[in-house]
MARBA-3410 file (N, C-alpha, C, O; in Angstrom, 1 decimal):
205
234.3,-10.6,36.4,234.2,-11.7,35.2,234.8,-11.8,34.0,234.8,-10.8,33.3 ~ 235.2,-12.8,33.6,235.7,-13.0,32.6,234.7,-12.7,31.1,234.1,-13.8,31.1 ~ 234.2,-12.2,30.3,233.6,-12.9,29.3,233.8,-13.7,28.2,234.5,-13.7,27.2 ~ 232.7,-14.4,28.7,233.3,-16.2,26.9,232.5,-15.8,25.8,231.3,-15.8,25.8 ~ 233.2,-15.6,24.9,232.6,-16.0,23.1,232.3,-17.3,23.1,233.2,-18.2,23.0
231.0,-17.6,23.3,230.4,-18.8,23.2,230.3,-18.7,21.4,229.6,-17.8,20.9 ~ 231.2,-19.8,20.3,230.9,-20.0,18.7,229.9,-21.4,19.0,230.0,-22.3,19.7 ~ 228.9,-21.2,18.1,228.7,-22.7,18.2,229.3,-23.1,16.2,230.1,-22.5,15.5 ~ 229.1,-23.5,16.1,229.9,-24.2,15.1,228.6,-25.8,14.9,228.2,-26.7,15.6 ~ 228.4,-25.1,13.3,227.4,-26.5,13.0,228.0,-26.6,10.9,228.9,-26.1,10.3
226.6,-27.8,10.6,226.3,-27.8,9.3,226.3,-28.6,8.5,227.4,-29.2,8.6 ~ 225.6,-29.1,7.7,225.2,-30.5,7.2,226.0,-31.6,6.9,227.2,-31.6,6.7 ~ 225.3,-32.7,7.1,226.4,-33.5,7.1,227.3,-33.8,5.6,227.1,-33.7,4.4 ~ 228.5,-34.2,6.4,228.7,-34.7,4.9,229.5,-32.9,4.3,229.5,-32.7,3.1 ~ 230.1,-31.6,5.4,229.8,-31.0,4.4,231.4,-30.4,5.1,232.1,-29.6,4.6
231.8,-31.3,6.5,233.4,-31.7,6.9,232.9,-29.7,7.5,232.9,-28.6,7.0 ~ 232.5,-30.2,8.2,232.7,-29.9,9.9,233.5,-30.7,11.4,233.8,-30.5,12.6 ~ 233.6,-31.2,11.0,234.7,-32.0,11.9,236.1,-31.3,11.4,236.6,-30.4,12.0 ~ 236.4,-31.9,10.5,237.5,-31.1,9.6,237.9,-29.5,10.2,238.9,-29.0,10.5 ~ 236.7,-29.0,10.3,236.8,-27.8,10.9,237.3,-27.4,12.5,237.9,-26.4,12.9
236.8,-28.7,13.0,237.2,-28.3,14.9,238.1,-29.4,15.0,237.9,-30.1,16.0 ~ 239.2,-29.8,13.9,240.3,-30.0,13.9,241.3,-29.5,14.0,242.4,-29.6,14.6 ~ 240.8,-28.3,12.7,242.3,-27.2,12.5,242.0,-26.4,13.2,243.0,-25.8,13.7 ~ 240.7,-25.8,13.8,240.2,-25.4,15.7,241.6,-25.4,15.9,242.5,-24.6,15.6 ~ 241.5,-27.2,16.9,241.9,-28.0,17.7,243.5,-27.8,17.5,244.1,-27.7,18.6
244.2,-27.6,16.4,245.6,-27.5,16.1,246.0,-26.3,16.3,247.2,-26.2,16.4 ~ 245.3,-24.8,16.5,245.5,-23.6,16.9,245.9,-23.8,18.2,246.9,-23.2,18.7 ~ 245.0,-24.7,18.9,245.2,-24.4,20.1,243.7,-23.8,20.9,243.7,-23.3,22.1 ~ 242.6,-23.9,20.1,241.2,-23.5,20.8,240.9,-24.6,21.3,241.3,-25.8,21.2 ~ 239.9,-24.0,22.1,239.3,-25.0,23.0,238.1,-25.4,22.2,237.6,-24.5,21.5
237.3,-26.7,22.2,236.2,-26.6,21.1,235.6,-28.2,22.2,236.1,-29.2,22.6 ~ 234.3,-27.7,22.1,234.0,-28.9,23.3,232.6,-29.7,21.8,231.9,-29.1,20.9 ~ 232.7,-31.3,22.2,232.2,-31.6,20.4,231.0,-32.9,21.5,231.1,-34.0,22.1 ~ 229.5,-31.2,21.1,228.6,-31.8,21.5,228.8,-33.9,20.7,229.3,-34.8,21.4 ~ 228.7,-33.9,20.2,228.7,-35.2,20.2,229.2,-36.4,21.0,228.4,-37.4,21.2
230.5,-36.3,21.6,231.8,-36.5,22.0,230.8,-36.9,23.7,231.0,-38.1,24.2 ~ 230.1,-36.0,24.3,229.9,-35.7,25.4,228.1,-36.8,24.9,227.9,-37.9,25.5 ~ 227.5,-36.3,24.1,226.6,-37.7,23.5,226.5,-39.1,23.9,225.6,-39.8,24.4 ~ 228.3,-39.4,23.4,228.3,-41.0,23.3,228.1,-41.1,24.9,227.2,-41.7,25.4 ~ 229.3,-40.1,25.6,229.9,-40.5,27.0,228.1,-40.7,27.6,227.5,-41.7,27.7
227.8,-39.7,27.9,226.2,-40.1,28.4,225.6,-40.9,28.1,224.8,-41.2,29.0 ~ 225.7,-41.6,27.0,224.6,-42.9,26.8,225.9,-44.1,26.9,225.7,-45.1,26.2 ~ 227.3,-44.0,27.9,227.8,-44.9,28.5,226.8,-46.0,29.3,225.5,-45.8,29.2 ~ 227.0,-46.7,29.6,226.0,-47.8,30.5,226.4,-47.4,32.0,227.6,-47.2,32.5 ~ 225.2,-47.3,32.6,225.0,-46.3,33.6,224.6,-45.3,33.0,223.5,-45.7,32.6
224.7,-44.3,32.7,224.8,-42.7,32.5,223.6,-42.8,32.1,222.9,-43.6,31.6 ~ 223.6,-41.3,32.7,221.9,-40.2,32.7,221.5,-41.0,31.2,220.5,-41.8,31.3 ~ 222.3,-40.8,29.8,222.1,-41.3,28.3,221.3,-42.4,28.5,220.1,-42.5,28.3 ~ 222.1,-43.3,29.0,222.2,-44.3,28.7,220.3,-45.1,29.3,219.4,-45.7,28.7 ~ 220.3,-44.8,30.1,218.8,-44.7,31.4,217.5,-44.8,30.2,216.7,-45.7,29.9
218.0,-43.0,29.6,217.2,-42.5,29.2,216.7,-43.9,28.0,215.6,-44.4,28.1 ~ 217.7,-44.3,27.0,217.6,-45.4,25.6,217.2,-45.9,26.3,216.3,-45.1,26.4 ~ 217.0,-47.0,27.5,216.4,-47.8,28.6,215.1,-47.6,28.4,214.2,-48.2,27.8 ~ 215.2,-46.5,29.0,213.9,-46.8,29.5,212.7,-46.1,28.0,211.5,-45.7,28.2 ~ 213.1,-46.0,27.1,212.3,-45.7,26.0,212.1,-47.0,24.7,211.0,-47.2,24.2
213.3,-47.7,24.4,213.7,-48.9,23.9,213.3,-49.7,24.2,212.4,-50.4,23.7 ~ 213.9,-49.8,25.5,214.0,-51.4,26.3,215.1,-52.5,25.9,215.8,-51.8,25.2 ~ 215.6,-53.6,25.9,216.6,-54.1,26.2,216.8,-54.1,24.1,217.8,-54.2,23.4 ~ 215.9,-54.0,23.9,216.2,-54.2,22.4,218.0,-53.8,21.8,218.7,-54.4,20.9 ~ 218.1,-52.9,22.5,219.3,-51.8,21.6,220.6,-51.0,22.6,221.1,-49.9,22.8
220.7,-52.8,23.0,221.8,-53.5,24.0,222.1,-54.2,24.3,221.6,-55.2,24.8 ~ 223.9,-53.9,23.8,224.2,-55.5,23.5,224.3,-56.5,24.7,223.6,-56.5,25.7 ~ 224.9,-57.2,24.5,225.5,-59.3,25.6,225.9,-58.3,27.1,225.8,-58.7,28.3 ~ 226.5,-57.1,26.6,227.7,-56.2,28.1,226.6,-55.0,29.0,226.9,-54.5,30.1 ~ 225.6,-54.8,28.4,224.6,-53.5,28.5,225.1,-51.8,27.5,224.8,-50.7,27.8
225.9,-52.4,26.6,226.5,-51.4,25.6,225.5,-50.8,25.0,224.6,-51.6,24.8 ~ 225.2,-49.4,24.5,224.3,-49.6,23.2,224.5,-49.7,22.1,224.9,-48.5,21.8 ~ 224.5,-49.9,21.6,223.8,-50.5,20.2,223.0,-49.2,19.6,221.8,-48.8,19.8 ~ 224.7,-48.4,18.7,224.5,-46.8,18.5,224.0,-47.0,17.7,222.8,-46.8,17.6 ~ 225.2,-47.7,16.3,224.5,-48.0,14.9,222.4,-48.4,15.2,221.3,-48.0,14.8
222.9,-49.1,15.7,221.2,-50.3,15.5,220.3,-48.6,16.2,219.4,-48.1,15.4 ~ 220.7,-47.9,17.4,219.4,-47.3,17.7,219.2,-46.5,16.3,218.1,-46.5,15.7 ~ 220.7,-45.7,15.7,220.8,-45.1,15.0,220.1,-44.7,14.1,219.5,-43.6,13.9 ~ 220.1,-46.2,13.3,218.7,-46.6,11.8,217.8,-46.9,12.5,216.7,-47.0,11.8 ~ 217.6,-47.2,13.6,215.6,-47.0,13.4,215.3,-45.7,13.6,215.0,-45.0,12.7
215.3,-45.4,14.8,215.6,-43.3,14.6,215.7,-42.6,13.6,215.4,-41.4,13.7 ~ 216.4,-43.2,12.2,216.4,-42.5,11.7,215.4,-42.7,10.1,215.4,-42.1,9.0 ~ 214.6,-44.2,10.9,213.5,-44.5,10.1,212.3,-44.3,10.5,211.3,-44.5,9.8 ~ 212.1,-43.6,12.3,211.3,-43.7,12.5,211.2,-41.5,13.4,211.9,-41.2,14.4 ~ 210.4,-40.7,12.9,210.9,-39.3,12.8,210.3,-39.4,14.4,211.4,-39.4,15.0
209.2,-39.6,15.3,208.7,-39.7,16.6,209.4,-40.2,17.6,209.2,-40.0,18.8 ~ 211.0,-41.3,16.8,211.2,-42.2,18.2,212.2,-41.2,18.3,212.7,-41.0,19.4 ~ 212.6,-40.5,17.0,214.3,-39.7,16.6,213.7,-38.0,17.9,214.4,-37.4,18.8 ~ 212.2,-37.8,17.3,212.2,-36.9,18.3,212.3,-37.3,20.5,212.9,-36.7,21.4 ~ 211.5,-38.4,20.5,211.0,-38.8,21.7,213.3,-39.2,22.4,213.6,-39.3,23.6
213.8,-39.2,21.8,215.6,-39.3,22.2,215.6,-38.0,22.0,215.9,-37.3,22.9 ~ 215.3,-37.3,20.8,216.7,-36.5,21.5,215.6,-35.2,22.4,216.1,-34.1,22.4 ~ 214.5,-35.2,23.0,214.2,-35.2,24.2,214.5,-35.2,25.0,214.4,-34.3,25.8 ~ 215.1,-36.4,25.2,215.7,-37.4,26.4,217.4,-36.4,26.3,217.9,-35.7,27.2 ~ 217.9,-36.7,25.2,219.1,-36.7,25.6,219.8,-35.2,25.3,221.0,-35.0,25.7
218.9,-34.1,24.7,219.8,-33.2,24.5,219.8,-31.9,26.0,220.4,-30.8,26.2 ~ 218.6,-32.6,26.7,218.8,-31.0,28.1,219.9,-32.0,28.4,220.8,-31.5,27.7 ~ 220.6,-33.3,29.0,221.9,-33.9,29.2,223.1,-32.8,28.7,223.7,-32.0,29.4 ~ 223.1,-33.2,27.1,223.9,-32.5,27.1,224.3,-31.1,26.5,225.3,-30.8,25.7 ~ 223.2,-30.3,27.0,223.4,-29.0,27.3,223.7,-28.6,28.3,224.3,-27.6,28.3
223.2,-29.6,30.0,223.7,-29.3,30.7,225.7,-29.2,31.1,226.5,-28.8,31.9 ~ 225.6,-30.2,29.8,227.2,-31.1,30.1,228.0,-29.8,29.7,228.7,-29.1,30.4 ~ 227.7,-29.5,27.9,228.1,-28.1,27.4,228.8,-27.2,28.5,230.0,-27.2,28.7 ~ 227.8,-26.2,29.2,227.2,-24.9,30.2,228.6,-25.4,31.3,229.5,-24.5,31.5 ~ 228.8,-26.3,31.9,229.2,-27.2,33.0,230.8,-26.6,31.8,231.5,-25.6,32.0
231.0,-27.4,31.2,232.7,-26.8,30.4,232.5,-25.5,30.3,233.2,-24.8,31.1 ~ 231.5,-24.8,29.4,232.3,-23.8,29.4,231.7,-23.3,30.8,230.6,-22.8,30.6 ~ 231.9,-23.2,31.7,232.3,-22.4,32.6,233.5,-22.4,33.5,233.9,-21.6,34.3 ~ 233.9,-23.9,33.0,235.3,-24.3,34.2,236.3,-23.2,32.5,237.4,-22.6,32.7 ~ 235.9,-23.4,31.5,236.6,-22.4,30.9,236.6,-21.4,30.9,237.7,-20.9,30.5
235.5,-20.6,31.5,235.8,-19.2,31.9,236.7,-18.8,33.3,237.5,-18.0,33.7 ~ 236.2,-19.5,33.6,237.2,-19.6,35.2,239.0,-20.0,35.1,239.8,-19.7,35.9 ~ 239.1,-20.6,33.9,240.8,-20.2,33.7,240.9,-19.4,32.9,242.0,-18.9,32.9 ~ 240.0,-19.0,32.0,240.7,-17.4,32.1,240.2,-17.3,30.4,240.1,-16.2,29.9 ~ 239.8,-18.5,29.6,239.3,-18.7,28.3,238.1,-17.2,27.6,237.1,-16.8,28.2
238.8,-16.8,26.4,237.7,-15.5,26.5,237.0,-15.8,24.8,236.6,-15.0,24.0 ~ 237.2,-17.8,24.8,236.8,-17.8,23.6,236.4,-19.7,23.1,236.8,-20.8,23.5 ~ 235.8,-19.6,22.4,235.3,-21.1,22.7,234.5,-21.3,21.5,234.0,-20.5,20.7 ~ 234.5,-22.7,21.5,233.9,-23.1,20.5,233.0,-24.9,20.8,233.5,-25.7,21.6 ~ 231.9,-25.0,20.0,231.1,-25.7,20.8,230.6,-26.6,19.5,230.0,-25.9,18.7
230.8,-27.8,19.1,231.0,-28.8,17.6,229.2,-29.0,18.1,228.9,-29.6,19.1 ~ 228.3,-28.4,17.0,226.9,-29.0,17.0,225.9,-29.6,16.6,224.8,-29.2,16.9 ~ 226.2,-31.0,15.4,225.7,-30.8,14.5,224.7,-30.2,14.7,224.9,-29.0,14.5 ~ 223.1,-30.6,15.0,221.9,-30.5,14.6,221.5,-29.5,15.8,220.7,-29.6,16.8 ~ 222.4,-28.0,15.3,222.3,-27.0,16.3,221.4,-26.3,16.0,220.9,-26.0,17.1
220.3,-25.4,14.8,219.4,-25.2,13.9,218.3,-26.4,14.7,217.5,-26.1,15.6 ~ 218.6,-28.0,14.1,217.5,-28.5,14.8,216.6,-28.4,15.7,215.4,-28.2,15.7 ~ 218.4,-28.6,17.2,217.4,-29.1,18.3,217.5,-27.8,18.5,217.8,-27.8,19.7 ~ 217.4,-26.3,17.9,217.0,-25.1,18.7,217.4,-24.5,19.7,216.6,-24.0,20.5 ~ 219.4,-24.3,19.9,219.9,-23.9,20.4,220.5,-22.3,20.0,221.1,-21.4,20.5
219.9,-22.6,18.8,220.7,-20.5,18.3,220.6,-19.5,19.4,221.6,-18.7,19.5 ~ 219.6,-19.4,20.2,220.1,-18.6,21.3,221.6,-18.8,22.8,222.0,-18.1,23.8 ~ 221.8,-19.6,22.3,222.9,-20.8,23.9,223.8,-19.8,23.0,224.6,-19.3,23.8 ~ 224.0,-19.3,21.9,225.2,-18.8,21.9,225.6,-17.3,20.4,225.0,-17.0,19.4 ~ 227.0,-16.8,21.0,227.3,-15.4,20.9,227.3,-15.3,19.0,226.8,-14.5,18.3
228.1,-16.8,18.7,228.7,-16.0,16.5,228.0,-18.1,17.0,227.8,-18.8,18.0 ~ 227.9,-17.8,14.8,227.6,-19.2,14.9,228.0,-19.1,13.6,227.9,-18.4,12.6 ~ 228.6,-20.3,14.0,229.7,-20.9,12.5,229.2,-21.8,11.4,229.9,-22.8,11.6 ~ 228.4,-22.1,10.3,228.2,-23.4,8.9,229.7,-23.4,8.4,230.6,-22.6,8.2 ~ 229.3,-25.0,8.2,230.4,-24.8,7.3,229.8,-25.5,6.2,228.9,-26.3,6.3
230.6,-24.8,4.9,229.1,-25.3,4.0,230.0,-26.2,2.7,231.1,-25.9,2.2 ~ 229.2,-27.0,2.4,229.9,-28.0,0.5,228.1,-27.4,-0.2,227.0,-27.0,0.1 ~ 229.3,-28.0,-1.6,227.9,-28.4,-2.4,227.7,-29.7,-2.1,228.4,-30.5,-1.6 ~ 226.3,-29.7,-2.6,225.3,-31.0,-2.7,226.1,-32.7,-2.6,226.3,-33.6,-1.8 ~ 226.5,-32.4,-4.0,227.6,-32.8,-4.9,228.6,-33.6,-3.9,228.4,-34.8,-3.6
229.2,-33.1,-3.5,230.5,-32.9,-2.4,229.5,-33.7,-1.1,229.7,-34.9,-0.8 ~ 229.0,-33.3,-0.7,228.8,-33.5,0.3,227.6,-35.5,0.0,227.6,-36.4,0.9 ~ 227.3,-35.6,-0.7,226.8,-37.1,-1.0,228.1,-37.7,-1.1,228.4,-38.8,-0.5 ~ 229.4,-37.1,-2.1,230.2,-38.0,-1.6,230.9,-38.4,-0.9,231.5,-39.5,-1.0 ~ 230.9,-37.6,0.0,232.1,-38.0,1.5,230.9,-38.7,2.1,231.2,-39.7,2.8
229.6,-38.6,2.1,228.4,-39.8,2.9,229.3,-40.8,2.2,230.2,-41.1,2.9 ~ 229.3,-41.5,1.0,229.2,-43.0,0.4,230.8,-43.2,0.3,231.3,-44.3,0.0 ~ 231.4,-42.4,0.4,233.0,-42.2,1.1,233.0,-43.3,2.6,233.2,-44.5,3.0 ~ 232.7,-42.3,3.0,233.0,-42.2,4.7,231.8,-43.6,5.3,232.1,-44.6,5.9 ~ 231.3,-43.5,5.1,230.4,-44.9,5.9,229.4,-45.9,5.4,228.6,-46.6,5.9
229.9,-45.6,3.7,229.5,-47.1,2.7,228.1,-47.5,2.1,227.6,-48.5,1.7 ~ 227.6,-45.7,2.5,226.1,-46.3,1.5,226.2,-45.9,0.1,227.3,-45.8,-0.4 ~ 224.8,-45.5,-0.6,224.7,-45.9,-1.5,224.5,-44.9,-1.8,224.4,-44.2,-0.8 ~ 223.9,-43.7,-3.5,224.0,-42.5,-3.4,222.5,-41.9,-2.9,222.2,-40.7,-2.9 ~ 221.6,-42.9,-2.6,220.0,-42.8,-1.9,220.2,-42.7,-1.3,220.6,-41.5,-1.3
220.8,-43.5,0.5,221.0,-43.4,1.0,221.8,-42.3,1.7,221.7,-42.0,2.9 ~ 222.7,-41.9,0.6,223.3,-40.3,1.1,222.1,-39.1,1.3,221.7,-38.4,2.3 ~ 221.7,-39.1,0.0,221.0,-38.0,-0.7,220.0,-38.2,1.0,220.3,-37.5,2.0 ~ 218.8,-39.2,1.0,218.3,-39.2,2.3,219.2,-38.6,3.9,219.0,-37.5,4.2 ~ 220.2,-39.4,4.7,220.6,-38.8,5.0,220.8,-36.9,5.4,220.7,-36.1,6.3
221.2,-37.0,3.9,221.0,-35.3,3.6,220.0,-34.7,3.3,220.1,-33.6,2.8 ~ 218.9,-35.1,3.4,217.8,-34.3,3.6,217.2,-34.5,4.8,216.6,-33.4,5.0 ~ 216.9,-35.4,5.8,216.9,-35.6,7.4,217.1,-34.0,7.8,216.2,-33.5,8.5 ~ 218.1,-33.3,7.5,218.8,-32.2,8.6,217.7,-31.0,7.4,217.1,-31.2,6.4 ~ 218.1,-30.0,8.1,217.4,-29.0,7.6,217.9,-28.6,5.9,218.3,-29.5,5.1
217.8,-27.4,5.7,217.9,-27.3,4.1,219.6,-26.6,4.3,219.8,-25.9,5.3 ~ 220.6,-26.8,3.5,222.0,-26.0,4.4,222.1,-25.1,3.7,223.3,-24.8,3.7 ~ 221.4,-24.1,2.9,221.0,-23.0,2.6,220.3,-22.0,3.7,220.4,-20.8,3.6 ~ 219.6,-22.6,4.8,219.3,-21.9,5.4,219.3,-21.8,6.6,218.5,-21.2,7.3 ~ 220.7,-22.7,7.0,221.6,-22.8,7.7,222.6,-21.8,7.4,223.3,-21.4,8.4
222.7,-21.3,5.8,224.1,-20.2,6.4,223.1,-19.6,5.9,223.3,-19.6,4.7 ~ 221.8,-18.9,6.2,220.9,-18.2,5.9,221.0,-16.8,7.1,221.0,-15.6,7.0 ~ 221.1,-17.9,8.3,221.1,-17.9,10.1,222.6,-17.8,10.3,222.7,-18.3,11.4 ~ 223.7,-17.5,9.9,224.7,-18.0,10.1,225.3,-16.7,10.7,224.4,-15.9,10.8 ~ 226.0,-16.2,11.0,227.1,-15.2,10.7,228.4,-15.4,10.6,229.2,-14.4,10.8
229.0,-16.9,10.2,229.8,-16.9,9.6,229.8,-18.4,8.7,229.8,-19.4,9.3 ~ 229.8,-18.3,7.4,229.5,-19.3,6.7,231.0,-19.8,6.4,231.7,-18.8,6.6 ~ 231.9,-21.0,5.9,232.4,-21.3,6.2,232.7,-22.5,5.1,232.5,-23.6,5.4 ~ 233.5,-22.0,3.5,233.0,-22.7,2.9,234.2,-23.7,2.2,235.3,-23.6,1.8 ~ 233.5,-24.6,2.3,234.9,-26.6,2.4,234.6,-26.9,1.0,234.6,-28.2,0.8
234.3,-26.0,-0.2,234.1,-26.6,-1.4,234.8,-26.8,-2.3,234.4,-27.2,-3.4 ~ 236.8,-26.1,-1.8,237.9,-26.2,-1.6,238.4,-27.3,-1.4,237.9,-28.4,-1.3 ~ 240.3,-26.6,-1.3,240.6,-27.7,-1.1,241.3,-27.1,0.7,240.9,-26.2,1.5 ~ 242.6,-28.4,0.9,242.1,-28.0,2.1,242.7,-26.3,3.5,242.5,-25.7,4.6 ~ 243.7,-26.5,2.2,244.5,-25.3,2.4,242.9,-23.8,2.8,242.7,-23.1,3.7
242.4,-24.1,1.3,242.2,-22.4,1.1,240.5,-22.7,2.6,239.5,-21.9,2.7 ~ 240.8,-23.8,3.3,239.5,-24.1,4.1,240.6,-23.5,5.6,240.4,-22.7,6.4 ~ 241.4,-24.2,5.5,242.8,-23.4,6.7,242.9,-22.0,6.6,242.9,-21.3,7.6 ~ 242.9,-21.5,5.4,243.1,-20.1,5.6,241.5,-19.3,5.8,241.3,-18.1,5.5 ~ 240.9,-19.9,6.1,239.1,-19.5,6.1,239.2,-19.5,7.6,239.2,-18.4,8.1
239.2,-20.4,8.3,239.7,-20.6,9.9,240.9,-19.5,10.5,240.8,-18.8,11.5 ~ 242.1,-19.8,9.6,242.9,-18.5,10.5,241.7,-17.0,10.1,240.8,-16.7,10.8 ~ 241.8,-16.6,9.2,241.1,-15.3,9.2,239.5,-15.0,9.8,238.9,-14.0,9.8 ~ 239.0,-16.3,10.2,237.9,-16.2,10.9,238.0,-15.9,12.3,237.3,-15.0,12.9 ~ 239.3,-16.8,13.0,240.0,-16.9,14.5,240.4,-15.5,14.3,239.7,-14.8,15.0
240.9,-15.0,13.7,241.8,-13.5,13.6,240.8,-12.7,14.4,240.9,-11.8,15.3 ~ 239.3,-13.3,13.8,238.5,-11.6,14.1,238.1,-12.0,14.8,237.3,-11.2,15.0 ~ 237.9,-13.0,15.7,237.7,-13.2,16.7,238.6,-12.8,18.0,238.3,-12.5,19.2 ~ 239.4,-12.8,17.5,240.6,-12.2,18.6,240.5,-10.7,18.3,240.8,-9.9,19.2 ~ 240.1,-10.5,17.0,240.0,-8.6,17.3,238.5,-8.5,19.0,238.6,-7.9,20.1
237.9,-9.1,18.5,236.4,-8.8,19.3,237.0,-8.9,20.7,236.9,-8.3,21.7 ~ 237.3,-9.4,20.6,237.7,-10.5,23.1,239.2,-10.3,23.2,240.0,-11.0,23.8 ~ 239.5,-9.0,22.2,241.0,-8.5,22.6,241.8,-9.5,22.7,241.8,-10.2,23.8 ~ 242.4,-9.8,21.8,243.9,-11.4,21.6,243.8,-12.4,22.4,244.9,-12.9,22.9 ~ 242.2,-13.1,22.8,242.2,-14.0,23.7,242.7,-14.6,24.6,242.1,-15.5,25.2
END
């Protein structure tokens, strides 16, 4: 049976985790996107959609019955208990889909797969991975990226950042920290080096 090295990719909001995931994909490396799986599970009629409907009712569905993601996101951000309820309902569904995709890759003969999980530590998923990579950036860089990307005020951006685990704690628990405080080329070089080490560990991928 082929051994599959499972790498959990995470960070904090605005650190550039999605950029690292894209760089990995450009190299032809399999990347499973936990957020994309969650969105798919919350399409009308899917198990995640049913979970949201049971928890919060019709108020967070549009006229076609699709989930109003931004409206729900604002609500659960402001109500921690609701956020916990939502996570308890959705996370096991996402984990199950990830496990299915990992098994598919193993059967294809892949030796290493990256799983992009924004809230890996917050969800308590550390034990699901052989390695954990954290993408890091200074707080002012995170804040500026969020303000530019999502149209947030400085205070709103700061609140989103502070709602997650401290980045320093994530870095402390990581097997590898990818520093995204410099240029894109510097980040690309870090990703290249990290993957060379993975290939050496798994025998060439």
